C-alpha positions in Angstrom: 175.8 -4.9 154.8 172.0 -4.9 154.4 171.5 -1.8 156.8 174.0 0.2 154.6 172.2 -0.8 151.4 168.8 0.1 153.0 170.1 3.5 154.1 171.4 4.2 150.6 168.1 3.1 149.0 166.2 5.4 151.4 168.5 8.3 150.6 168.1 7.8 146.8 164.3 7.5 147.2 164.2 10.8 149.2 166.2 12.6 146.5 164.0 11.2 143.8 160.8 12.3 145.6 162.2 15.8 146.2 163.0 16.1 142.5 159.5 15.0 141.6 158.0 17.6 144.0 160.1 20.5 142.7 159.1 19.5 139.1 155.4 19.3 140.0 155.4 22.7 141.7 157.4 24.6 139.1 156.3 22.8 136.0 158.3 22.1 132.8 160.3 25.3 132.5 158.9 26.7 135.7 162.4 27.1 137.0 162.2 30.6 135.5 160.4 31.6 138.6 163.6 30.7 140.5 165.6 33.2 138.4 167.3 36.1 140.1 165.1 39.2 139.8 166.8 42.4 138.9 167.6 44.8 141.8 167.2 48.5 140.9 166.4 51.9 142.4 163.7 53.7 140.4 162.8 57.2 141.5 159.8 59.4 140.6 161.2 62.7 139.6 157.9 64.5 139.0 154.3 63.9 138.1 152.4 66.7 136.2 148.8 66.6 135.4 145.4 67.8 136.3 141.8 66.7 135.9 138.9 67.4 135.7 139.0 69.7 132.7 142.2 71.4 133.9 144.5 70.1 131.2 144.3 67.7 128.3 145.4 64.0 128.6 148.5 64.7 126.5 149.7 67.2 129.2 149.9 64.6 131.9 153.5 63.4 132.4 155.3 61.0 134.7 159.1 61.3 134.9 161.0 58.3 136.2 164.7 57.9 136.7 166.7 54.6 137.0 169.0 55.7 139.8 171.1 52.6 140.3 171.2 48.8 140.1 170.7 46.2 137.4 169.6 47.3 133.9 166.0 46.6 133.2 164.9 45.0 130.0 162.2 46.9 128.2 160.3 43.7 127.2 160.0 42.4 130.7 159.6 45.7 132.7 156.0 46.5 133.6 154.8 49.8 135.3 151.5 50.1 137.1 150.1 53.4 138.2 147.1 53.7 140.6 145.3 56.7 142.1 142.6 59.1 141.1 142.1 60.4 137.6 140.1 60.3 134.4 139.8 58.1 131.3 137.7 58.3 128.2 135.5 55.3 127.2 134.1 55.0 123.6 134.8 56.8 120.4 135.1 60.6 120.2 132.7 62.4 120.3 130.2 59.6 121.3 132.1 58.4 124.3 132.1 59.3 128.0 134.7 60.8 130.2 134.9 58.9 133.5 136.4 60.1 136.8 137.4 58.0 139.8 139.9 55.4 140.8 142.3 54.7 137.9 144.6 51.8 137.2 147.2 52.4 134.4 149.4 49.5 133.2 152.4 49.8 130.9 152.7 46.1 130.1 156.2 46.7 128.8 158.5 49.6 127.9 158.9 48.6 124.2 158.0 51.1 121.5 155.5 48.6 119.9 151.9 49.3 120.9 152.5 53.0 121.8 152.4 56.2 119.8 155.6 57.3 118.0 156.1 60.2 120.4 156.8 57.6 123.2 159.9 56.6 121.3 161.0 60.2 120.6 160.5 61.1 124.3 162.5 57.9 125.4 165.5 57.5 123.2 167.4 55.8 126.1 165.1 52.7 125.6 166.0 52.2 121.9 168.6 49.6 122.8 166.0 47.5 124.7 167.5 48.3 128.1 166.6 50.9 130.8 170.0 51.5 132.4 171.1 53.3 135.6 171.2 57.1 135.0 168.5 57.0 132.3 165.2 58.9 132.6 161.9 57.8 130.9 158.8 59.9 130.4 155.3 58.5 130.4 152.4 60.5 128.9 148.5 60.3 129.2 148.3 59.7 125.4 151.0 57.0 125.1 148.4 54.4 124.0 148.3 53.6 120.3 145.0 53.8 118.5 143.8 51.7 115.6 144.1 48.1 114.6 147.4 47.5 116.5 147.0 46.3 120.1 148.1 48.8 122.7 150.7 47.9 125.3 149.1 50.5 127.6 145.8 49.7 129.3 143.7 51.9 131.5 140.8 51.0 133.7 138.7 53.4 135.8 136.2 52.4 138.5 136.2 48.9 137.1 135.6 50.0 133.5 138.2 48.4 131.3 136.8 49.4 127.9 138.5 52.7 127.8 140.5 54.4 125.0 143.6 53.7 127.2 144.3 57.3 127.7 144.4 59.0 131.1 144.7 62.1 133.2 145.7 62.3 136.9 143.8 64.3 139.5 145.7 67.4 140.6 147.0 67.4 144.2 146.1 63.6 144.6 148.6 60.9 145.6 149.4 58.2 143.0 151.3 55.0 143.5 153.8 53.8 140.9 155.1 50.2 140.9 157.8 48.8 138.7 157.7 45.0 138.1 159.9 42.5 136.5 157.6 40.2 134.5 160.1 37.4 134.1 160.5 36.7 137.8 157.1 38.1 138.7 158.6 40.4 141.4 158.3 44.1 142.3 161.4 46.1 141.7 160.3 49.4 143.3 157.3 51.2 144.6 156.8 55.0 145.0 154.2 57.5 146.0 154.0 61.0 144.5 151.7 64.0 144.5 150.4 65.1 141.1 151.4 68.7 140.4 149.3 71.0 138.2 150.7 70.9 134.6 151.6 74.4 133.3 
């Protein structure tokens, strides 16, 4: 009888220690990192731009299509664009235009923290969901100015204090990554050549 009780106690102790380990690794509500991440196919339809001095920042466009898969929530979908380009640091006309390696981050796809034209270009996002078959349009002047915090951030050659606007170098290759913030996973990654804006 005692060997059976000993085995049961050892089994219960093992289960208890496993539970403590999982709790320590993932924290209080850290089980969110175990959530299923959305699976979706996002395609870059076209990228138009051109710097230096070829076109204005508001003539730089990125067109993305959600081809298939799970719907993506606007509050937890992040888009990161990297490549070569330009950004303005400082207040016009006292600032400086910088050229080099650029990192653009759309921290979410919500309308808050962006100019009103972002909402008018992207009516499909008004329900808070980016669904299969829907196209979104990103623009070099999407960042909001003023006292409201922008949900678009732009850094160039390590400089983060920019006006959060951007232009992309013509004929260069940019990388576009779409992330799910909730599960901290990458949904898609694409490369595209920047075509000259007309």
